[in-house]
N, C-alpha and C positions, 0 to 999 in steps of 0.2 A: 440632303437635297435642298436646293434653293430655287426660288421662283423669281424670275425677272419681272420687275415692275417698270413699265414704260413711263418715262417722264420727259416732258418737253421734247416731243418728236420734231424732227427737222433740224435746220440750221447747218452749220459747218460740220462735216464728218470728223469724228474724234481723231482718226489717224492723220488727218490734215493738220489739226491743231497740234498734235504730237510733233510733227515735223517742224512746223513753225516755231513751236516752243523750244525744242531741242537746238535747232540750228540758230534761231534768233538769240537765245540766251548765251550760247557759246560765242557767237560773233561779238555780242555786246560786252561780254566779260573780257574777251581778248582786246577789245578797243581800249580798256583801261591800261593795257601795256604801253599805250602811247605816252603815258606818264614817264615810263622808264626810257623810252626812245628819245623823248624831247627834253627830259630832265625837269619836267614840271609836274604839277598835280591837278591840272585843270580838267583832266579826263576821268576823274574818279566817279563822276555821276553816272557813267556808262554801267558801272556795277549795279547801281540801283535799278536802272532800266532793264538789265538782264534779269534781275529778281522779279520785276513786274511781268515780263514775258513768261518766265518760268511759272509764276503763280497763275497766269491765265491757263496755261497747259494743265497745271495741277488741279485747278478748280474743275475743269472738264473731266479730268481723270477720276476725281472723287465722285462726280455725278455719274460717270460710267460705272464705277464700282458699286455705288449705292443704289443703282437701279435694280440690284439684286436683293433689295430689302434691308440694306444696311444703313438706313437713314440715321439711326442713333449711333452709328459707328464712325461718323464724320470726324469727331474729335480724336478718336483712336487712330484713324488713318492719317490725320494731320500730324499727330505726335510721332508716329512711326516715320513719316516722311522727314520731319525735321531732325529727329533723333538719328536716323540713318544718315541724313545729310551732313550733320556736324562731323561725324566720324569720317565720312568720305571726303568732305571739304578740307579738313585739317590734314588728313593723310595726303591728299592730292596736292595741297599747297606746298608740301616739301619737295615737289618735283620740278620746281622752277617754272619755266615757260610752258611746260607740258601740263601744268596744274589743272586747267579746266577739263582737258581730255581724260587725264588719269582720274580725276574726281568723278566723271561720268561712269567710267568703267568700274571703279570701286563701289560706287552707289548702286549700280546695276547688280553687282554680286550680292551686296548686303540685302537689297530688295528681293532678289530671287530666293535667298535663304529664308527671309521672313515670310514670303508668300508660300513657300513649300511647307514651312512649319505650320502656318495657319491652316492650310488645307489637309496636310498629312497627319499632323499631331493634334491640333485643336479640332480638326475635322469640320471645318466650316464648309468645305466642298463647294466653293464658289468658282465657276469657270474662269472668270477673269482675275482672280485674286493674285496669282503670281505675276502676271503681266502688269496689273495695276500697281502693285507694290514696288515693282522694278521702276515704273514710271514715277511714282511718288517719291521714292528714294532719290532719284536723279533730280526731281524738282526741288526737294528739300536741300540737296547738296548745292545746286546752282543758286538757290535763294541765299543760303548762308555765305557761299563764296562771293556772290555778287554784292551783298550788303557789307560784308567784311572789306571787300575791295573799295567800296564807296567810302567806308569809314577811314581807312588808312592809306588809300591811294594805290594799293597793289594787291594782287591775289597770291603773292609769294609769302611763304611762312615767315621768313626773316622779318619782313615788314610788319607782320601781325604780332610778333613777339618783341618788337623793339619800339620803345617810346623814348621821349626826351624830357629832361627836367633841367631848368636853368637855376643856378644858385651862384650868387655873387658874380654874375656876369659870365659864368662858365656853363656850357651846355653839356650835359652828360646823358649817355644812353642808358635806359633802364628798362627792365622787363615789366615792373609794376605799373608803368604808365602806358603800356601797350594795349592793343585791342583785346588780346587774349589775357594778358596779365592783369588788366584792369577790369576784367569781367564783362566787357562789352559784347563778347561773343554770346553770352547768356541772354543779353537784351535782344540781340539779333535773332537768337533761337525763338524767343517768345513772339517777337514781331512777325517773324515768318510763319510760325505755327498758327497764330490768330488769323493772319491774312489768308492762309490757305483753307482754314476751317470755316470761316464766317460766310463767304459768298453763297455756297450751295445751301447751307443751313438757313440763311436768311430768305432765299428765294424758293426753297423747296415747297411744292404743293401742286395742286391741279392746274394752276395758272403759270407754272414755271416756264420761262422763255430763255433760250440760250443767250441771246444778245444782252438781256438784262442781267443775267447771272455773271457773264463774263465782264460786263461793264463794272459790276460791283467788285469783281476780282481785281480789275485794274485800279479802281478807286482805293481798295484796301492796300494794294501794292504801293501806290504813290503816297498813301497815308503813312505806311511803314517807312518810306524813304525820308519823310520829314524829320522824325527824331534822329535817324541815322545821320542825316545831313547836319543837324545841330551838334551831334556828338563829334562829327568829323572836324569841327573847329579846333578840337583838342589835339588832333593828329596830323592834319594837313594845313596848308596855307589858308589864310582867311578868305582870299579871293576865290580859291578853288572850292572851299566849303560853301561860300556864298552862292556860287554858280549852281552847286548841287541843291542848295536849299531853294533857290528861285525856281529851278526846273521841277523840283518836287512839289512845290506849292501850286505852280501853274498846272501841272499834270493832275494834281488832286482836285483842284477847283473845276477843271474841265470835266473829268470823269464823274465827279459828284453831281454836277449839273446835268450831265447826260443820263446818269442813273435815275435821278428824280424825274426827268422827262419820260423815261421808259417805264418807271413805276406808275406814273399818272396814266400812261397809255394802257397798261395792263389792268390798272384798277378800273378805268372807264369801261373796259371790255366786260368786267364782272359787275357793273353797276346794277343791272336788272336781274342778277342771279337770285333765284328763289331759295329759301331755306328748305332743307330736307324735312318732310313732314313725318312726325312720329305716327306709327300705326295706332288706330283706335283700339280700345280694350275690347276684346272679344272678336277682333277682326282677324283676317287670315295672316 
């Protein structure tokens, strides 16, 4: 049996954030396909923006799940999300232009299995466990696929396993210098996992406010985009990577400044809060 603990009442309903997160991340990932259509790599940054939108959704999902007393389970939920996401994203990437949609479907299946095992086998018996793990698996998959597309300019598998190396004026295709072959996918895994775990953990408490938590999620998302943008210099054109880096830095600076302002607002609201008094000895 689990008891729901109310946190941060009010704000945007979770189902509304779910729709925004799912539709928004799908659209933004598909916008990276403009690279293929135009024969350029300037649209790779849309993959990072897709990851940011997905992380906003994922943060609210973790908050929804952890309202049932799983505050210490946030890291586990984040790792399940990204672990499921890597499998779904890599499988989906093999389906070409249908990759984002197939990724969502595969992630949903993996999340459902994980949720059913958590409730039926581990006996956690949390009402929203299955639905939440389905959501988190999709969030993890879209985060991985988005950041991978940002790094190499495409969400298709061939682009993730193909790199180039130049020797004596000759350019050769190699697996070892690709996003997957070079281990960049592992970096993306950790950047996504930290970004989805941190916001609710940092804001959890009696003064938790949805707008502050989601702003921190956006800040973590843009912060994760920065190293991926730097990494992308090795895989896409310098101008395309520079565009991604500038957008990442601007997005991070803005969301960081907004998060500080919201933190000051909420800290001021608790300025005159009194400590809880310990009962005197012999008292009731």
